[in-house]
Structure formats: structure tokens, C-alpha cells
Phi, psi and omega in degrees: 000319178295330184285313181298329185278340184278327183294313176300322179299315177303318178293323174299315180298308183300321182292321179293328183291320183287336175290335175281327190278323189294326176292325181292315171309314179299320180295319181296315177299319182295316178296319186293321178302313182294318182294317176302311179306313176295324177291320177295321183292324180288328180287325179300319180296319184297311179300325180290319183290332172292316176294325173292329178292317183297314177293322180292326186281325177293319176304316181294319177303312179294335183280328177286330177294316177300315179298320180295316180291320182297320178295322182298324183287322180291319177294331180282350178272001180300122173250192184296328184287330179283337182255007186287329180213158175308322183287321177296314178298323179294320176306313177290329176297313184291321178299320178295315185289339186285348180274021188046054185275348179088358179281144179236351170198146180236132184231138178249111183258149173280187179290337182274354178088011176274147178282124179262313188219148173207137168216132355290155183280140176213152181244008178269113180296339176291344183274344181239006172062226190294332183296333178242013182296131179275349178289149184300332181281110168232083191295317180294319186294315180290324176296323178289325175295315187289316184280337184067029175215166182309135175229132182261147180262166176291157183283146182222157185283149175238118190057243183246304188258341186266148174234153180217164174215165186231153176246125178258112180244112178293142187242118178247142172230121173064042173077009183230135176285125181256343176172183184236124175262127183247126175253121184266120181252136169257118196304314178300315181286328179298313179296323181298324182273336189257333181274118187285157183306313187300325180280332172292333170290334184263318191230164170260108179271122183228153168253118185251141184277174182295343177270358181093001178273143176284117181269341179194153187219141177236112183222129182270329187225156176265110186202163172289151182244157178282161179290328184277155177194183182214144182221155181224156176291133181268088184223119352294164359281351181080220178062034178081007180286145178229147173257120191246135182224136178241116175287152177282157168303120181254136177302145182287147183299144188293322182294325176288318178299316180295321172300317182295316177300318179298314183293319176300315181297314179304316181294323176291327177297322182290323178289315176300324171296316178295327178280334177289318176305321177292319182285340182291323174296321177281336190283327184299312178295322179296325180293321175301315182290321177299319179287334172294313175300318178293325179292318177299317186294311187294319182297316175298320176295319179290321181292342179265004184278147169272350182270120175299132176241137187215129172241142176230155179275183180290346174274356182093001177283134178290125176249350180193141172224144174259170187306322192293322176296319177298310178303327182294314183262341174098358182253158180269168181297323181291337179274339183262329181292132180093357184279151177242163182294153351283148187272152183297336182271002178285135182286140190290327178286354182227031182294316182297314179298318184291318180296319181299314180294318176309310180293320179294325179292313176300333176279357175080022180250016186284151187299127181287333174281356183105170179207156174261145185211154176257133178242170181237131175277171185295328181276008175094356181289124178274131176237159171258132176227154170246125193245135172236131188247138182218146181298146180251121180259131177270179188300334180269011177079017185260144175282109184254357185162198181234134174256118174249137178253129183235136175233130182285110189253018185299313185289318179301313182301317173301319179301314182298321181289320179297320179296324180290320175298314179298330179289316182300316183295323184288325178295318178296314176304311180300323178295321177296325183287329180287320180292327175297323178297314183296324177295320176294323177296314181299314183291328180291311185290327184283343190305303185299299182305316177302317175302319176296317182298313181302319184292317186291317185291323177300319179298318182295315180302319181297315183299319182297317176299333182267015180057035181285149173301153177298338180302327184270336185273328184301313178304319182293321177290329175296326180288325178298318176303307182303319178295319177299319180294321181292333176289319180291330176292313175309313177303310181295317180298317181286329172301313175298319179295319175303320186272359183058043179278166184293131178274151169256093185285152176217162176283120182230155169268125184299322181298322177294325183286330177297310184296325185290317177297317182290331185288327177287345178256008189298314179301312183290321179300315176301310185297328187261013173065036184261132175273136178242120173256126180253125169240088181247038180301316176283137175230084180278153172255141178227163179263119177183180183266121178303314185297315183290320173301313181297325181293314175305313177292329175299316177299315179293319180292316180301313190293325176303312181298316180292338180281348179256027177301317183260014179280138166305144197290333179283353175260351183286113189207139171238126180255118183239125184225137181233121181227165178233139176202139171045055173061024177232139170263130185243124175246124184246128180241105185244137180240175174247028185280205184285344179083175181240129182293143184301325190290343180245008188290324178298329180255018185294322185272359183289137179298140172074011173254131185212152173254002178262147178294330180258359189284163180250346174083026185246344187304294184296329177295320176293310172318311180290318175306313178298314182294310184295328173296337174267022183053041182244194178211138179241125183218169181211160177208168179287136174279144184296318181274015185097141184105199184225152177237121178261135179242130178234120180249116181237142179286138179282149177297138174294132181279000000 
């Protein structure tokens, strides 16, 4: 019973094995049959082309033979009228050449072999071969006379690459040979006249000499040729010449190509179908295994995320949460899946706002760029989260809910708050620094007038102690009062400048402010032996504040004087020039001092930056502020002769 049961099972296995082998065997036989069919078709095509080649070359040989024999007959018909004069001979020759005979020269030889007439005429013996040969042996001529029939000469070179041969035809009159007509054939021209175009498009036609060299070729197209060919003896003229034809590579017929391609494609389709059928059985098992692996991979990836993932259906019911979301809110997945709003992780103080955004998301109106929300942990801690919602599409492409990703941004919010508080503290510190800079600026600007007041008051006291008359004391006290008034103006101007209040400009002459600023430096300039050259031919008027401009000019002049502290006395010089151009006044102040190092040039106008040991770093900063407040520009460059050149560009007042 067990044996009878085993046999049918073995037969079934053997039958299934044959069912798998038979299609493969059939495919192999099919491919073999197609290959055999293609081989036989290709062989039949080759045999047909070979037969066509032989037929065409034999036809060409007969055609050439016909042309040569016809020319022999025409040459033998030369009569006395044709040889009576050169003109008659030329007329006969032109008529003969008009038949596409392949002849390129006609010569009439007497019985003694001398040339009587020739057309066209040539004096080069190498161009007419035996007919003009000066050697005693004239084999072709003598053989033609002795045999009384046409005789062909051997081929000989014409110039370099061309070859030609001759036919000697004896001419008889009344049974007596009166001369020999010599026709000269050029092989290349003979092929050109005798080989039709359709034959030249199929084959490369050549006349081969006895040495195997091609003496002439007729080819219609430039293409590669096959190795095989066919040749026949070229007789006449003989002398070992052969007519050789080599076929060109012909494209395979389109119908044959299409048939072969169709068979190959069909065979490929059969093999592909068999392979697909085989893979289909194996793929079903592989797909299930792949799905299990992908599910495990995605589950591991989702479990490793720090971003909380939560999915809801169209009714707002939670259908999925990942472990990161559970860790974020403190509830487990079992407690959250299936819940409807309000959710347990919604913050109590923000229920209305949370429900509103929840309804907007379900309606498809949620913010595309995401939104921030406050949620509540299970322990009651309120956290800030950033949420992005995206449509949840099922396997059939239908919108089945919403997938939300949540990122805990509580620490970021706290960091932003700390940064804001730090910024507030920095702003307070900046205001204190600004107040310090303002105090430094006021002290810097008041230093000069207060020093002048002290000097004038000291002088007045000394005069009073020496019992000087009031007439000498009053001017010093007047100057002290003027400097005190000036100090008050400086305080008010700097205060207004610091507050960016609206200036009260008036029309002033820039040249007068220059003179006033120089007058304040007169004593120091004289004491240090500095020469000042003034070029104030232009006297432009500008809209500005005379006190601030005079103070800015004073600072620049003082910097020029102090920069020449180490300059030799004979080189100490300040050049001041005032010019006008394009409704602008340009003031140039050039000194011969120590100059400005390139490393500090970018910071020269910064407040509190100075290159002097006792400096406060506010002079040039105030100068630039004053000039820019007058809609001007302050710049500097190195002086060619050493030192620095400052440029002040100010708009002129409208007339």
C-alpha cells in the first residue's frame, strides 16, 4: 500500500519536472531553428549576389569586347579622303571619338612606320607608345602588317598613374596595305565610357595588369568593399590583362532585417514570459518576508524617534501613537488609542484654543507651516510643542485622517526667554556706555574753552596784583567771558547732537570759520614754529551751525599740529585749501606729521579709539558726526610728501 502510494507521488514529481523542462527545450529548439533559418537565408543571399556578380562582369566583358571590335572596324574604314589632309583626318577622328569609343588619340602610320597624321598632335614619344617609338623594334606595327589584322600592344604608363594601350589596324586598298591606323586607348577613360553608372554603383571595376597592379579603376561611390570578387581575362587586348570586379557592402534588405528582428523579439518574449512565470511563484514568498522585515524596520525606526507621531481619523479619534509621543505626554498607547476630544494631554488653561485648532485641522484648514501649542504631561507639567499636520492617505489613495508630528520646544522657549532678558540687560549696559561716551565728549569739548578761561583769569589777576590799569585787565576779562559763553554753546550743541534734535542752521561763510578756528590755535602754532599756507580764494556759503563747524575745524587743526610733534622744525607745515565744484565746497587740510598707520585706518573715526597716550578718542568721532550732520563727508588719505590729508566735502547754500 505504501509502495503504490509512493509511485504516483514520484510520477507527479517527474511529470512536473518535465513540465518545467519542456518549455525550455522548446525555446532552445526554437532559437536553433531561427538561427538555422537566418544562416540559410544569408547563404542564399550570398550565392545570389555571387551569381549576379558573375553575370554582370561577363556582360561588361562582352560590352567592352563589342566596343573594341566596333572601333577596329571603324579604323579599318579609313579611306584616302580621310587621310588626304590634316583637316579631313581631324574631322574623321572627331566623328570616331563621338561614339564613346574610349579612344583618346588616332595616328596614321605609313608603310614605313612613320607618322603621317595624328590627332590630337603630341611631340612626346612617351605619350603614344609603340606608334612613336624610335626603337627599331615595332612589334605591334610589324605584326599587324604581316598578319593583315588588328593587333593590340601591351599596356604602358601614361604620365604617372594613367595607363594606356594601342590597337594597330592595317588598312588595305585594292588588295594592298597602304598604312596602319593606330588607336590609343587610355584605360581609365575606356572604363569611364564603357561601364554604365548602375554597374559602377554596385562594383569597383578595375583592369589588372600581369603584375597584379590596377591600371585603371571605375568607381561611382566611396565605400568599403568586400574581400571577395570576380575577374575574367580582358581579351582583346590580352597581354595578361584581366577585368576585375569587387562588390560593395550592400545593406541587408529591410524585410529580412525586420523578419529576423521579429523572430528574435518573439523568442525573447517567450523567454521573458517563462522567466516571469517562474519568478511569480517565488516572489509571493519573498514579498511576505519582505513585508515582515519592513514592518519590523519601520517599527524600530519609529520607536527610535524623538519626534512624537500621532494619527487621527476624520472624526478626531486617535488611531496611532508612537513611543516618543507617549514619553512626551506620559500616557501609554493603550490609554490614548480610541480616545476622542477633549484629550487628557490638553492643557486645562488652553482648552478652548486647543479645541479650535483641533477643529481647524480636521476641516483641512490647519496652518501649513505648523503651529505651536501648549500640552500637559500626566504629572501636570505644561510643555510647549511644535506641531505639523499632514493628510493621512490609505493604500487606495483616499484621505482617511491626519498624521501629526510633535516636537517638544519647551527648552527652546526657555532659552529664548533667557536670551530676551539678556538682551534687555545688554541694552541697559549700552545706554550706560552711551552716557559715559557723552560725558567724555562733553569733557573733551569743554577742555579748550575752560583752559582759555583759566588762562585769561590768571592773567587778569596778575595784572591786578601788579597794579595794572583797568584798561589792560578788561580785555582779558572780556575774553574769559567769551570763552565761558562758548563753553555753554558747546554744551548745548553736543546735547542737541546726542539727542539728534533738529539743528538751527544759518548761512555762514566757511572761510570765516576757518580763520576763527586758526585764531584759537595761533599761539600754539607760533610757539611750535609751524608754517600755515592758506588758499581761500573761493568763499562759498553753506547752511550750517557756526559753533559746531568751528569746533570740528579746531579739532582737525589741533590734530595736524600735534601730529608734527616729532617732525623737524623746517618741515612743519600745514596747507589749507578751499575750492568749489558742482555745488559742493571742498576743504583740504594737509600736514607733514607722522601719518596714520594702515592697521588703525579702519577704526580712526570710532568713538573712544585714540592713538595718543593722553587722548580720549572723541575728537575725530565728533568731527565726523558734525560733518555728516551737515550732509557732508569727512575722509582722509596719506600725503605724498609724508603726513595726512583730510578732506571735508559740504554742500553749498542755495542762492
